[in-house]
N, C-alpha and C positions, 0 to 999 in steps of 0.2 A: 504494499500499500504506499510505502514511503520509498521513493526512488534511491534514497541514501540507506535504506534498511538493510538488514543482513541478507546474503545471498543463501538460498536454501536449495539443496539438491532434491529434485523430484523424480529423477529417472534412477532406475537400478544401476548397479555398478558394472554389469555385464555390457560390453561394447554392442551398440545397436544403431540403427538408422530410424529416426523419428521423422513424423511428418504431420503437418496441419492440426495444431491443437485447437480446441474449441472450449471455451468457458461455460459452465454451467450458468443458467439463468439466475441462481442464487449466489453466483461467484464463489462457491465452496469447492467445485470439483473442475477437472480438466479431463476432457476426452480427446484422445489421440490415437494414431496408428504408429506401430513399431514393428521392425524386423531385427530381432536379436541376431547377431552375426552367425549363430549356429542353426538358424531357422531359415527355410526356403522361401517363406510367405510373410507378408505384412498381416497383422491382426490388430484389432481394436483394443484399447485399454483405457482405464479410467483411473485416476488418483485424486486424493484430496489435496487442496492447495497447501495444507500443512505437511504434505509429504506422506501422509497415511492412507491406508486403504487401497493400495495398488492392487488392481485386479485385471486380469485378462478377460475380454469379453467374447471374442470370436476366436476360433481356431480352425485347423485343417489345412488343405493344400492350396487354398485360394488366397489371393491377395484381397484385403479389406482395407480401403484407405478413404481418405477425405470425409471423416465422420463429423456429423453435426448434431446437436441436441435438438429435440423437438418439444415444444410446449406440451405439458401434461404427460411427459415421458415418451420413450422411444427415441431411437437414433435412425438417422438417414446416412448412408455412406455409399461409395462406389465399390464394386467387387467384380472379380473375374469368375464368380459362380455361375454366370450364364452359359459358360463353356462355349463361347463364340470367339472368333478370331476377327482381327482387322483384315479387311479384304485384300490389301496389298501387301500384307505380311502374315503369311500362314502360321507363323510361330509366335505371333505377338497376340496375346490375349486381348479381348475387347472388354472394356469395363462397362458395367450396368449400374443403374441406381438400384439400391436395396434398402430395406428397412428392417429393423429389429426392435425387440423389447429393450427397455433400459438396462437388462442384465445380459443382453446379447443372445437371448434365446429367440425362437421363432423368426429366423431370417426368412424374408420373402423377397423376391425380385419384383421391382416396381417397373423396369424397362423391359420391353419386349422386342428390342431392336438388336441388330448385329453391329451398330455403329457405337463406338466408344462414347461414354458419358463421364464428365469430369467435374470435380469441385463443386457440389451442390451448397447452396446457401439459403437461408430462411429469409423470405420477405415479410414486410409488415402485415399483409394480409393472411399470412401462414402458408402461402404456397411455397414452392420451391424453385429456385432459379439455378440454372447450371449451363455448362458448355457442352456441346455434343460436336463430335467430329463427323459430320455427316456429309459425305463427298460423293454421292451418286450424281453422275453427270455434271460435275463441277471441276473447275481448275484445282489443281492439287493444292495451290497456295491459299485459297479461299475456301476452306473446308469446314471452319469451325464457326458456329453461331450459338446464340444465347437461346435456351428453351426454358419453359416453365411447366410444372406439373402440380398437382395437388399432392398432399402427403400420403395419400393411398394409391398413388400412381394414375389416377384419372385426369381427364382434361389436360393432356399433354399437348403442348402447342409450341410453335416457334414464337419467341418473345421479340427478338430482333436480329437482324443480320443474315438471314438465311441466303439471300441473293446480293448481299452488298459486296462492292469491290473496295470500299475504303471505309473504315480502317479494316485491315486484314486481319483474320484470326482473333476475334473477340474471345477472351478467355478469362477465368478466375473471376467471375462476376461477385460483387459484394453490394447488397443494398445499402443506400444510404438512409439511415433511420428517419422515420417520420417525413420523408420527402416524396415517396414513390419513385425515385430515381435509382439507377444502378451504375455503379463504376465497374470498370473492367480494364484488364491489359489487353493491348491490341498490338 
């Protein structure tokens, strides 16, 4: 809380790769994905901000990344559990949106596509914004656009940029609170 306060280690001692932390709504826990050096896949984890209660939420041979908390419990993330591949790379898994309970159980896919989905974020209206690498009949450099869906995977639609030529590759969308606007890298 204080930038000059003490530094506290939240990660386990084992070397690992970490990705995309998300702070809980009550600011007491952090959700993240991690791949310990002795594992083959990323999994979802949660830990208290005080460093207590580290727990692994997902497991198995699939990569689970980009987790975000949902109001009322639950988590949305991207995963390779859809067992599909990027069309131009037969050995590159395609990521799909998925949802699970707050404890990591009851994982279910929200995307039913073979195009990779990336970096979901929660909008003020409760829907999810994310980027999709959707490149059917498109130039390879203009393949990513912003999409939106409800938290149950319904009402999926392009939000912006599906046929845009500038800016190229809108990615990593983040809603700007109470504005209805979304910023993204391009």
